[in-house]
N, C-alpha and C positions, 0 to 999 in steps of 0.2 A: 358607729363602730361597735355597737352593742353585741353583734353576732360574731365578732372577731375575738378570739381568745386573747387574754392579756399578753401572754408570752409571744404572740404573733403581731404585736403592735410595737412599732418603732417610732418614738416620739421625738420631734424636733421642737424645742421650746423657743427657738428663734430662727429666722431665715438663715443666719450664719451657720447654724448647726445642721442645716438640712443635708449638705453633702456627706457629713459623717453618718447621719441617720440612714441615708440611702445605701451607703457602702456597708453598713452593719446589717441591714436587711438582706442585701445580696449575699453576704457571707453566710448568713443563717440559712438561706435557701440552698446554698452549695452543700451544706451538711446533709441535706436530703437527697439532692441530685445535682451533679455538675451540668447535666444536659437539660435542666429545666430552663424554659424560655422566660426571660424577664422583659417586661415592657416598662420603660421609664417615660412618664408623661409629665411635662412641666405644668405646674399649677396655674401660672399666669399666662393664659392664652384664651383666644376666642375662636370657636369653630362654627361655621354656619351649617355645613353639611356633615353631620356626624357620621353618616353612613359611608361617605367617601373615605374618611380617615380610618374608620373601622375596617373597611375592605382593604385598605393599604396595609394596615397592621397584620391582617390575616395573610395577605400575600407575602409580606416580609417573613412571617413564620414559615411559610412553605418554601421560601427561597434559602433560608438559613443553611440547611444541610449541604447546599452546593457551593457555599462561600467559605473560603479559608479564613477570612477575617472573623466570622462568627457573630458579627454585629452589623445591623442595618439601621440607618437613620432616615427619616422622611424629609425630603427636600421639596419645598413648595415653589411651584413655577407659575402660578396663576395670579400673582400679585403685581399690579402695575406700579404701585408706589408703596414702598415699605421702608419709610425712614427709620433710622436707628435700629435696624435689625441686623443680625449677623448673616453672612453669606457663605455657603459651602462652595468651595472651588473644586469642581470635578475634573477627572481625566476623561474627556469626551472623545478620546481617540477610537474607542470601541463602542459598538452598538449593542450593549448588553442590557438585560432587564434592570440591572443596578450599575451604578457608576462608582469607580474608585474615588474617594475623597482625598484630594492632595493637601488641602489646608482650609483654614477658616479666616474670612475677612471680618474683623470686628467692627461693626457699625460704620461702614464707609460713608463718605459724603454722598450726596444725591447723585452727582454726575458720575462718580466712581461706581456707585451701585447700579446705575443704568448701564454703564459699560460692562460690568460683570454679568448682568442679566443677558445682555446681548451676546456675550461670549459663552453662555450656557450655565452660569452660576445659579444656584437655587437658594432661596431664603431658608436659613437653618431653623427648623421647628423645635429642635431639642428633644424630639420624640425618638427614642432608641429602642430597638428590638434586638435582643441577643441572648446568647447562652450565659447562664449564671457563671459557669466555669471560666468563660472568657473574661467577663468583668472581674472575677476574683483574681485571675492570673495577672490582669493589669494592675490591680491594687498591690498584689504581692511583689510585683516587679519594681514599682516606683515608690511604694511606702510599706515595706515589709514589716517594720516595727509597729506601725499604726494598724496594719491589718491584723496582727496578732492581738493587739489590745482590743480591737473591735470584736474579734471573735470571742475573747474572754467575756466582754460585756454582754454579748448575745447569749453565751452559755449560762452566765450567772442569772440573767433574766429568765431564761427557760427553766432553769433548775428551781427557781423560787416561784415561778408562775406569775411574774410581774412584767409590766411593760418595760421596754428597754429605752432608757433615756440617756443618750451619750452626752458626756460632759463637754461643754463648749471650750473649756480651757485647752483641750488637746488640739483643737483646730488652730488656736493662736500660736502654738509651738511648732507648727509644721513648716518645713522649708517650702520655698516657692514651687519647686518641682512637684512636690506632693499635692499642693493645692491645685496645680494644673491637672494632675492626674485625676483628682476627685471631680473635676468639671466634665470629664468624659468627652472632651472635644478632640477633633483631629488637629494636627497630625499625630499628637502624642498617643491618642487611641486610634488605632487603625479601624476603619469602618467603611462601609459602602453606602451609597445613597440611592433610595428609591424615589423617583419623581412622582409627585402627587399634583393633580390638576383639579380645579373647580371645587375645592373644599371650603373656601372662604375663611381659611386659617388666618389668624392675626395674633402676633406675639404681645401686643399691648405695651411695647417698649417705649414708644414715642410720646412725649407730652402733647404732640400735635394730633395724636390718634383720636378719631371720632368715638372710639369705643371706651375711651378713658376720660370723660369730662372732668372728673375730680383732679386729674393731673393737669389739665389745662387751667383749672381754677388756681391750683397752687403755683403754676408757672406765672400766671398773670399777676399774682400778688408778690412775685419776686422770691418766693420760697423755693427750696430745692425739692423736687419730687422724690418721694421715697423709692428705694430700689427693691 
């Protein structure tokens, strides 16, 4: 990060503080332009074909002006067995480039996941492409007081030229609805889904995942894998 100016760095000192840090950085971008496009990428994932995902993100950017939601998520449909992953439930009644997301199935059982895939559901990648102003409006709607505090933290860091480190204690005081809003998930955050094939994407959520041998080791020893 040496080439990024300190006032443009938003630091999460723990995984629990990451949602606040992401929200703060988005609000800082809004001060420059509400129409700036923000791409949220989950840190814990594995992609075999980077070019496929990059192309999908670029296409999502081109599609944004035509969508009233202003946010697109990438849904993965080339995964035969994705245990412990979340699934996007789309409205497949229309044959559009993107599908309206009706809801999210949180880590369904294997047989339910298979049924969802057969019905057109996609594995939720957590990759979001959208306008900064739409993300900010979502925050202001569900947690206006928090949004104001985060804006103040961002402004103070910019004025002093320091990194912005959001205090974790604020997260613990938030009501459940605000925590759900910070997760950027449907249906609380309206979004459309762009189907992606042949990317080799994997969310590394499952202890049975071949891409996470350290999790399998912890599971065999009877320990609880970290989240």
